[in-house]
N, C-alpha and C positions, 0 to 999 in steps of 0.2 A: 504494500499500500504506499502510495506517495504521500508522505506526511505534509508536503508543502500545499497540497490541494485542500482547500477549506470545504467543510460541508455545512451548507445552510439548509436547515430543516423547516418544513412547513407543517405545523402541527395544530391540533385543536380538537374540540368535540365533533361529533358527527354533523354532516351537512353545513359545514362552514366554508366550503369551496377549496379545500386543500388541494385536490387533484387538478382542478381548473387553474388555481393560482400557481402551483408548481410548474405546470406546462407553460403557462403564460410567461412566468419569470425566466424559465430556461430559454424560451424563444427570444425574449427581450434581450437577455444578456448573451445569447448564443453559446450556452453551456449545456452540458449533459444534465439529465435529470434521472432520478431513481424513482420508479413507480412504487406504488404501495403493494407489497407482495400479499399481504393479508386479504385484500380484496379478491384476488384470483383464487387463493387458497379457500376462503370461506364460500365462494361461489360454487366450489366443487364438494363442499361437505354435505353429507346426507344424514348426519346425526348431529346432536348438540356438540359444541366445542368442548374439548377436554384440555387438561393441562399439557398433554402431549402435543395436541394441535397447536397450542400457544408456543411451545418449544419449537415445533416445526416452522411456524411463522417467524419466530425470532431468527432461526438459521436462514430462512429463505430471504428475509430482509437484509441480513448481513451479507449474504452471497450476492445479492443484486448490487448492493452498495460497493462491494469489493470489485465486482466486474466492471461497474461504471468507472470507479476510480482507476482501475488498471488501464482503461482505454482513454481516460480524460487527458486532454492536452490544454487545460485551462487553469485558472487560478482557483476556481471553486465549482462545485456542483450543487445542484438543488435536489433535495430529498423530499419526496412526497410522503410525509410522516416518518416516524423512526421506530425502532424497537421499544422505545419508551411506552408506546401504545400497548405493547404486549404486557407490560407491567400494570398499566392502568386497567386494561380489560381483565387480566388474570385476577388482580385484587378484587375487582368489582363482581366478576361473574363466578370465580372459583374460590375466592377467599384466600388466595396465596399467589406469590409470584415464583416461578421456577428460579432456582439458585443461579443457573447460568445467566439469566437475565440480570439478576442483581449484581452479579460479578462484572458483567459487561458494562453496566451503567458507570462504573468507576474507570474503566479502561478504554472505552470506545466513545469518547465525547463528540459532540457536534460543536462547531465553532459559533454558530448563531442560529437562533430559532425565531421564527415568525409564528406567534400564537394567534390564530385567526379567531376573531370575535364571533359570538353567536347572533350577530345582528342581521344575518341573512335569513330570509324565510326558509323554513324547513322544506326540504325536497324529499319526497317519498322515494324509497329505494328498498328492494327486497333485502339488502344487506344491512340496513339501518334499523335500530331497535328502540331508541329512547328519545322520541321527540319532546317529552315533557321533562327530561333530565339534563337538558343542555346546560343550565346554570350550574348544576351539580358537577358536571364534567368539566366546565370552565374553571371552577374552583380547584378541582383536582389537578388540572394541567398547571395552574399557577403554583400549587403546592409542590408538584413533582419538579417543575423547572427550578424553583427556588431551592429545593433540596439538592439538586445537582449543581447549584451555584452557576447556573447557565446564564449566558448572555442572551437575552431575548427582548422582543418588542411585541406588544399586543397590536394587531392590525384590524381596524374596523373600517366601516364605511361600505356603502353599496356601490354608488357610482364611482367613487375615487379609491376603491379598495386596492386595485392593482397599483396605482400611483403611490399610495401610502406604503405599500410593500417595497416598491422600488426606492422610495426615499429612505426607508429604514435600512435596506441593503447598502445603498450608496453610502449612508453615514457609517455603517459598520465597516465597510471596506476602506474608508478613509482613516479609521483609527489605527 
């Protein structure tokens, strides 16, 4: 892994525009982006998600990131979510987080996070479950990012959301 390439992560509760935002930002900056592995994985599940599924999603997200980093010839990449999501969902749905994820939190940091606000209208999707818990998950994201001592910026706005994200990244890159 090239340690000089920064990882900028787009995170937040369900239906906050993470996938759209990460693709728009990657296009704007002409940098590679890492898709959300869990979306593909969960779409293929035929039973309730287990702790082993969460571990599989962790490994899948890491593998995608590493493959994008290996091919990247840019100063940074955009990540559509991170494996921190595995921790949040594991804690919420299964009552615990796999140890491999807890260990990775300390050793696989992201350089900058954009935490997308819940100010967008809810969009129905078969892989989304909690339209009435968005504030709850927003609080959890703040708590988890603070626990990681992460550098992050909350991004809101409907019409100017993308520009707010670009401004935040530009400011981060200047530092």
